[in-house]
C-alpha positions as CSV (number, residue, x, y, z in Angstrom):
1,M,5.6,-11.8,47.2
2,R,4.2,-15.3,46.8
3,I,4.7,-17.0,43.5
4,S,2.4,-19.9,42.5
5,T,3.8,-23.2,41.3
6,K,2.4,-22.4,37.8
7,K,4.4,-19.1,37.7
8,K,7.5,-20.8,39.0
9,I,7.3,-23.3,36.1
10,I,6.9,-20.3,33.7
11,Y,9.9,-18.6,35.3
12,I,12.1,-21.7,34.9
13,L,10.9,-22.2,31.3
14,A,11.8,-18.7,30.4
15,I,15.3,-19.2,31.8
16,A,15.7,-22.5,30.0
17,L,14.6,-21.1,26.6
18,S,16.9,-18.1,26.9
19,V,19.8,-20.4,27.8
20,L,19.0,-22.5,24.8
21,Y,19.2,-19.3,22.6
22,L,22.5,-18.2,24.2
23,L,24.0,-21.6,23.5
24,W,23.0,-21.3,19.9
25,R,24.4,-17.7,19.7
26,V,27.7,-18.7,21.2
27,F,28.3,-21.9,19.1
28,F,26.6,-21.1,15.8
29,T,26.3,-17.4,15.1
30,I,29.7,-15.8,15.7
31,P,31.4,-14.8,12.4
32,W,34.8,-16.2,13.2
33,H,36.2,-15.6,9.7
34,A,35.0,-12.0,9.3
35,H,37.2,-8.9,9.4
36,I,38.8,-8.4,12.8
37,F,36.7,-5.3,13.6
38,T,33.5,-7.3,12.8
39,L,34.6,-10.2,14.9
40,I,35.5,-8.0,17.9
41,F,32.1,-6.3,17.8
42,A,30.4,-9.6,17.4
43,L,32.1,-11.0,20.5
44,L,31.2,-7.8,22.4
45,L,27.6,-8.2,21.4
46,V,27.5,-11.9,22.5
47,G,29.2,-11.0,25.8
48,S,26.6,-8.2,26.4
49,E,23.8,-10.7,25.8
50,L,25.3,-13.2,28.2
51,I,25.7,-10.6,30.9
52,S,22.2,-9.1,30.4
53,N,20.7,-12.6,30.8
54,F,22.8,-13.4,33.8
55,T,21.5,-10.2,35.6
56,A,18.0,-11.2,34.7
57,Y,18.4,-14.7,36.0
58,V,19.7,-13.3,39.3
59,L,16.5,-11.2,39.8
60,I,14.2,-14.1,38.9
61,I,16.0,-16.7,41.0
62,F,16.2,-14.4,44.0
63,R,12.4,-13.7,43.6
64,I,11.7,-17.5,43.6
65,M,14.0,-17.9,46.7
66,Q,12.1,-15.1,48.4
67,S,8.8,-16.8,47.7
68,K,10.1,-20.2,48.9
69,K,11.5,-18.8,52.2
70,N,8.3,-16.8,52.7
71,H,10.3,-14.2,54.7
72,S,8.5,-11.4,56.4
73,L,9.8,-7.9,56.8
74,E,7.4,-7.0,59.5
75,I,9.2,-4.7,61.9
76,P,9.5,-6.2,65.4
77,K,8.3,-4.2,68.4
78,F,10.4,-3.2,71.4
79,D,10.1,-5.7,74.3
80,P,9.0,-3.6,77.2
81,T,10.7,-6.0,79.6
82,Q,14.1,-5.4,78.1
83,P,16.2,-2.3,78.3
84,V,16.7,-0.4,75.0
85,P,20.3,0.2,73.8
86,D,22.1,3.5,73.6
87,I,22.4,4.7,70.0
88,D,24.7,7.4,68.5
89,I,23.2,9.4,65.6
90,L,26.0,10.6,63.3
91,I,25.1,13.4,61.0
92,V,28.1,13.7,58.5
93,T,28.8,17.1,57.0
94,H,31.7,18.7,55.0
95,N,30.8,22.0,53.4
96,E,27.0,21.7,52.9
97,D,24.7,24.7,53.5
98,V,24.0,25.1,57.2
99,D,20.3,25.7,56.6
100,L,20.2,22.3,55.0
101,L,22.1,20.7,57.9
102,R,19.7,22.5,60.4
103,K,16.7,20.6,58.9
104,T,18.4,17.2,59.5
105,V,19.6,18.1,63.0
106,N,16.2,19.4,64.0
107,A,14.5,16.2,62.7
108,A,17.0,14.0,64.5
109,T,16.1,15.6,67.8
110,F,12.5,14.7,67.3
111,M,13.0,10.9,66.6
112,R,10.9,8.9,69.0
113,Y,12.5,6.3,71.2
114,P,11.5,4.5,74.4
115,D,14.3,6.3,76.3
116,K,15.3,9.6,74.7
117,N,18.2,9.9,77.1
118,K,19.9,7.0,75.2
119,V,19.8,8.8,71.8
120,H,23.0,10.8,71.2
121,V,22.9,13.1,68.2
122,V,26.4,14.1,67.0
123,I,27.4,16.4,64.1
124,C,30.6,15.1,62.5
125,D,32.1,18.1,60.8
126,D,35.4,17.8,58.9
127,G,34.9,21.4,57.7
128,C,35.6,22.7,61.2
129,R,33.1,25.5,60.7
130,D,32.1,27.8,63.6
131,E,28.6,28.1,62.3
132,V,28.1,24.3,62.5
133,K,29.5,24.3,66.1
134,K,27.0,27.0,67.0
135,L,24.2,25.0,65.4
136,A,25.2,22.0,67.5
137,A,25.1,24.1,70.7
138,E,21.7,25.6,69.7
139,Y,20.1,22.1,69.4
140,H,22.1,20.7,72.4
141,V,23.7,17.9,70.3
142,G,27.2,16.7,70.2
143,Y,29.8,18.2,67.9
144,V,33.0,16.4,66.7
145,K,35.3,18.3,64.3
146,M,38.1,16.9,62.3
147,E,40.9,19.1,60.9
148,N,42.9,18.3,57.8
149,N,40.8,15.3,56.8
150,K,42.4,13.5,53.8
151,K,40.2,10.4,54.0
152,A,36.9,12.0,53.1
153,K,33.6,10.8,54.6
154,A,35.1,7.5,55.8
155,G,37.8,9.4,57.7
156,N,35.3,11.8,59.2
157,I,33.1,8.9,60.5
158,N,36.0,6.9,61.8
159,H,37.3,9.9,63.7
160,A,33.9,10.5,65.3
161,L,33.4,6.8,66.2
162,A,36.7,6.8,68.1
163,Q,35.1,9.2,70.5
164,L,31.8,7.4,70.9
165,D,30.9,4.1,72.5
166,S,27.2,3.3,72.1
167,P,26.5,-0.3,70.9
168,L,24.5,1.0,68.0
169,F,25.0,4.0,65.7
170,A,23.1,5.4,62.7
171,I,24.5,7.3,59.8
172,F,22.8,10.3,58.1
173,D,24.1,12.5,55.3
174,T,23.6,16.2,55.7
175,D,20.5,16.3,53.5
176,M,18.9,13.0,54.7
177,I,16.1,14.1,57.1
178,P,15.0,11.2,59.4
179,F,11.3,10.7,60.2
180,S,10.2,10.6,63.8
181,S,9.6,6.8,63.4
182,F,13.2,6.0,62.2
183,L,14.4,4.4,65.4
184,Y,11.2,2.4,65.9
185,S,11.6,1.1,62.4
186,S,15.2,0.0,62.7
187,V,16.5,-0.6,66.2
188,P,13.9,-3.4,67.1
189,F,15.5,-5.6,64.5
190,F,18.7,-5.6,66.7
191,T,16.9,-6.1,70.0
192,N,14.9,-8.9,68.5
193,N,18.1,-10.4,67.0
194,W,19.8,-10.2,70.4
195,A,16.9,-12.0,72.0
196,N,17.2,-14.8,69.4
197,L,20.9,-15.0,69.9
198,R,20.4,-15.6,73.7
199,A,17.7,-18.2,73.0
200,D,19.4,-20.1,70.2
201,P,23.0,-19.0,69.6
202,D,23.9,-22.0,67.5
203,H,21.3,-21.3,64.8
204,T,21.2,-17.5,64.9
205,K,23.6,-15.1,63.1
206,A,24.3,-11.7,64.6
207,L,22.8,-8.7,62.7
208,G,25.4,-6.3,61.4
209,F,23.3,-3.5,60.0
210,V,19.8,-2.5,58.8
211,Q,19.6,-0.4,55.7
212,T,16.4,1.7,55.3
213,P,15.4,3.0,51.8
214,Q,16.9,6.0,50.2
215,S,13.9,8.3,49.7
216,F,13.7,11.8,48.3
217,Y,11.3,14.7,48.8
218,N,12.2,16.4,45.5
219,A,11.6,15.0,42.0
220,D,14.6,13.3,40.3
221,I,16.0,14.3,36.9
222,F,13.5,12.2,35.0
223,Q,10.4,13.1,37.0
224,F,11.4,16.8,37.0
225,N,12.2,17.3,33.3
226,L,9.3,15.0,32.0
227,F,6.7,16.5,34.5
228,A,6.2,12.9,35.6
229,E,6.4,13.0,39.3
230,N,2.9,11.7,39.8
231,Y,3.1,8.6,37.7
232,V,6.8,7.7,37.5
233,A,8.7,6.4,40.5
234,N,12.0,7.9,41.6
235,E,14.8,6.5,39.6
236,Q,16.6,5.1,42.7
237,D,13.6,3.4,44.2
238,F,14.0,0.2,42.1
239,F,17.3,-0.7,43.7
240,S,16.6,0.7,47.2
241,R,13.1,-0.7,47.7
242,D,13.2,-3.8,45.6
243,V,16.6,-5.2,44.6
244,N,18.3,-4.4,47.9
245,V,15.4,-5.8,49.8
246,L,15.9,-9.1,47.8
247,N,19.5,-8.9,48.8
248,G,18.4,-8.6,52.4
249,Y,16.2,-11.7,52.2
250,N,19.5,-13.5,51.6
251,E,21.0,-11.7,54.6
252,T,23.4,-9.7,52.5
253,A,21.8,-6.3,51.9
254,L,24.2,-3.6,50.6
255,F,24.9,-0.4,52.6
256,T,24.0,2.6,50.5
257,G,25.7,5.4,52.5
258,S,23.0,6.9,54.7
259,N,20.0,6.2,57.0
260,A,21.3,2.9,58.2
261,V,21.8,1.6,61.7
262,F,24.9,-0.4,62.6
263,L,26.0,-2.8,65.3
264,R,29.1,-0.9,66.5
265,K,30.9,-4.2,67.2
266,S,30.6,-5.3,63.6
267,V,32.2,-2.1,62.3
268,D,35.0,-2.3,64.8
269,Q,35.7,-5.9,63.9
270,V,36.4,-5.0,60.2
271,G,38.6,-2.0,61.2
272,G,36.1,0.8,60.7
273,F,35.0,2.4,57.4
274,P,37.4,1.7,54.6
275,T,39.4,4.7,53.4
276,D,40.9,3.3,50.1
277,T,37.7,3.6,48.0
278,I,35.2,6.4,47.2
279,T,32.3,4.0,47.9
280,E,33.2,3.2,51.5
281,D,29.5,2.3,52.1
282,F,29.4,-0.5,49.5
283,E,32.7,-2.0,50.7
284,L,32.0,-1.7,54.4
285,G,28.7,-3.6,54.1
286,T,30.4,-6.5,52.3
287,Q,33.2,-6.6,54.8
288,I,30.7,-6.9,57.6
289,N,28.9,-9.8,55.8
290,M,32.3,-11.5,55.3
291,E,32.8,-11.5,59.0
292,G,29.6,-13.6,59.4
293,Y,27.1,-10.8,60.2
294,T,23.8,-10.6,58.4
295,S,22.3,-7.4,56.9
296,I,18.8,-6.5,55.9
297,A,17.0,-3.8,53.9
298,T,13.6,-2.5,54.7
299,T,10.9,-1.3,52.3
300,Q,9.2,1.7,53.9
301,P,11.0,5.0,53.8
302,V,11.7,6.5,57.2
303,S,13.9,9.4,56.0
304,S,13.9,11.7,53.0
305,G,16.6,13.7,51.3
306,I,17.5,15.7,48.2
307,T,18.5,14.2,44.8
308,P,20.2,16.3,42.1
309,V,17.9,17.4,39.2
310,D,20.5,18.9,36.9
311,V,22.3,16.6,34.4
312,K,25.8,17.8,35.5
313,G,25.1,17.0,39.2
314,V,23.5,13.6,38.4
315,I,26.4,12.5,36.1
316,K,29.0,13.5,38.7
317,Q,27.1,11.5,41.3
318,R,26.8,8.4,39.1
319,T,30.4,8.6,37.9
320,R,31.6,8.5,41.5
321,W,29.3,5.6,42.3
322,A,30.4,3.7,39.2
323,R,34.1,4.2,39.8
324,G,33.8,3.5,43.5
325,V,32.0,0.2,43.0
326,V,34.7,-0.9,40.5
327,Q,37.4,0.1,43.1
328,S,35.7,-1.7,45.9
329,C,35.1,-4.9,43.8
330,R,38.8,-4.9,43.1
331,N,39.6,-4.4,46.8
332,L,37.3,-7.2,47.8
333,H,38.4,-9.6,45.0
334,I,34.8,-10.5,44.4
335,F,35.6,-13.3,41.9
336,T,38.2,-15.1,44.0
337,N,37.7,-14.1,47.7
338,P,37.3,-17.4,49.6
339,N,35.5,-15.5,52.5
340,L,32.5,-14.7,50.3
341,S,29.5,-16.9,50.4
342,M,28.1,-18.0,47.0
343,T,25.0,-15.8,47.4
344,N,27.1,-12.8,48.5
345,R,29.5,-13.3,45.6
346,I,26.6,-13.4,43.1
347,I,25.1,-10.2,44.6
348,L,28.5,-8.4,44.3
349,I,29.1,-9.7,40.7
350,N,25.6,-8.6,39.8
351,T,26.3,-5.2,41.2
352,Y,29.6,-4.9,39.4
353,L,28.0,-5.9,36.1
354,Y,25.3,-3.4,36.5
355,W,27.8,-0.6,35.9
356,W,28.6,-2.3,32.6
357,T,25.0,-2.0,31.6
358,F,25.7,1.4,30.0
359,T,28.3,0.0,27.7
360,R,26.0,-2.8,26.8
361,R,23.3,-0.3,25.9
362,L,25.6,1.4,23.4
363,I,26.6,-1.9,21.9
364,Y,22.9,-2.8,21.4
365,I,22.3,0.6,19.7
366,V,25.4,0.4,17.4
367,A,24.9,-3.2,16.2
368,P,21.8,-2.6,14.0
369,L,23.3,0.7,12.8
370,L,26.4,-1.1,11.6
371,Y,24.2,-3.4,9.4
372,A,21.8,-0.7,8.3
373,L,24.5,1.9,7.3
374,F,27.6,-0.3,6.4
375,K,26.2,-3.8,5.9
376,V,28.4,-5.1,8.7
377,Q,26.8,-8.4,9.8
378,V,27.8,-9.2,13.4
379,V,25.4,-12.2,13.7
380,N,25.9,-15.0,11.3
381,A,22.4,-16.4,11.1
382,N,19.4,-16.8,8.9
383,F,16.7,-14.3,9.9
384,W,13.9,-16.8,10.3
385,I,16.1,-19.3,12.2
386,L,17.1,-16.4,14.5
387,M,13.4,-15.5,15.1
388,I,12.5,-19.1,15.8
389,I,15.2,-19.6,18.4
390,W,15.4,-16.1,19.9
391,A,11.8,-14.9,20.0
392,P,10.2,-17.5,22.4
393,G,12.9,-17.1,25.1
394,Y,13.1,-13.3,24.7
395,F,9.4,-12.6,25.0
396,L,8.8,-15.1,27.8
397,L,11.7,-13.7,29.7
398,H,10.4,-10.2,29.1
399,Y,7.1,-11.3,30.6
400,V,8.7,-13.0,33.6
401,L,10.9,-10.0,34.3
402,G,7.8,-7.7,34.3
403,D,6.0,-10.1,36.6
404,A,9.0,-10.8,38.9
405,S,9.8,-7.1,39.3
406,S,7.9,-4.9,41.7
407,K,5.6,-2.2,40.4
408,I,8.2,0.4,41.3
409,R,9.7,0.4,37.8
410,N,9.0,-1.5,34.7
411,E,11.6,-3.0,32.4
412,R,11.1,-0.6,29.5
413,W,11.3,2.5,31.7
414,G,14.5,1.1,33.2
415,E,16.0,0.7,29.7
416,I,15.2,4.3,28.9
417,Q,17.0,5.5,32.0
418,E,20.0,3.3,31.3
419,T,20.2,4.5,27.7
420,F,20.2,8.1,28.9
421,F,23.2,7.5,31.2
422,A,25.1,5.3,28.8
423,P,27.1,7.9,26.9
424,Y,28.3,9.4,30.2
425,L,29.3,6.3,32.1
426,F,30.8,3.8,29.8
427,I,34.2,5.6,29.6
428,P,34.6,6.1,33.4
429,V,33.7,2.5,34.1
430,F,36.2,1.3,31.5
431,L,39.0,3.6,32.7
432,E,38.5,2.6,36.3
433,T,38.5,-1.1,35.3
434,I,42.0,-0.7,33.7
435,G,43.3,1.2,36.7
436,I,43.1,4.8,35.5
437,K,41.6,6.8,38.4
438,A,39.9,10.1,38.5
439,K,42.0,12.8,40.2
440,K,39.3,14.4,42.2
441,F,35.6,13.8,43.0
442,K,33.0,16.3,44.3
443,V,30.2,14.8,46.4
444,T,26.8,15.9,45.2
């Protein structure tokens, strides 16, 4: 996405005006002498505004950086003069329906590759089910079982990798069906990177993994219940096909758990998939980046899975993600870790703060209600002065965010979705932050 000089000036002006407003808010509008309850809520409101603007600035600045670098995500082609690498395709399963697993296994056997003998499909089963073993035999694919697995998905994958040795491997969840073009859309990034490393090793970083988008063939909870599948994008598309792609432009895309291809060496170098978190994907990707490897995210879906459409299932899923990211951020020491680059640190902090979005939404809702119902004033300012200082920056920043975001999801629709999740997620995020863990999680 190219940004003209005029738009860049507008983008920077929006940031400058909103920073001016925030300075005024912090230094002139906090009711320091009010009742302790009012003061606490006033500080929470100011903190929420600071965090909201920070996350907006990250998106805008990354978009400007993308335009300046003029990166291209054009998929390289296989060099016919070079041998293609072996690749292991790991399909990870626990107790999912075998008919669902069959679809993924069947699709994996139809993936195109210059040399199909170098594609090794393996079912990683920590459920040790006879019917899964028979399925593997039926499709002539590998089968690795793991008994008494106490380390969940990460333990299952590590156990399988210990028995495999291809230089590349891909990860698929049971329900994530790969397209026939998956390998042509991912592996050439590695072969191209290897060629660049041979030609110019001093100025080329090794590629650690390629994350392809999370895509779904059923409607999500909003599309399904609002009958909006034809004109509202899937709720996860904004991160997967926009935000994470921007992360990838900075060589630090996040791993999102499935349909990604890894350099085996990079995973071995960090000790395999981490087992002390429930979001091993998020943590592994960062560990690989800290070892000096790059990571990218592509834009076009080359696999498709199932997303939950019932409220209970979606809330369980998001609660696990929220708690897991908080766990992993703590494990990675994202605020103090000297091995993190500045860009990577900003991406991780921004990801961490995202899960506080839901608490901020509740604060924004409660603040005007406190004044309307109880005359509790948490902003000490004249209304017209507030409008003069706040309005220009707010509306310009709102315009810029709409312009800087892709057309996948607009800002208002994102706010609606976040408000829906807010009552369910703010308590789990808070509890995990202070170290109170959930006893058990069910993967949806």
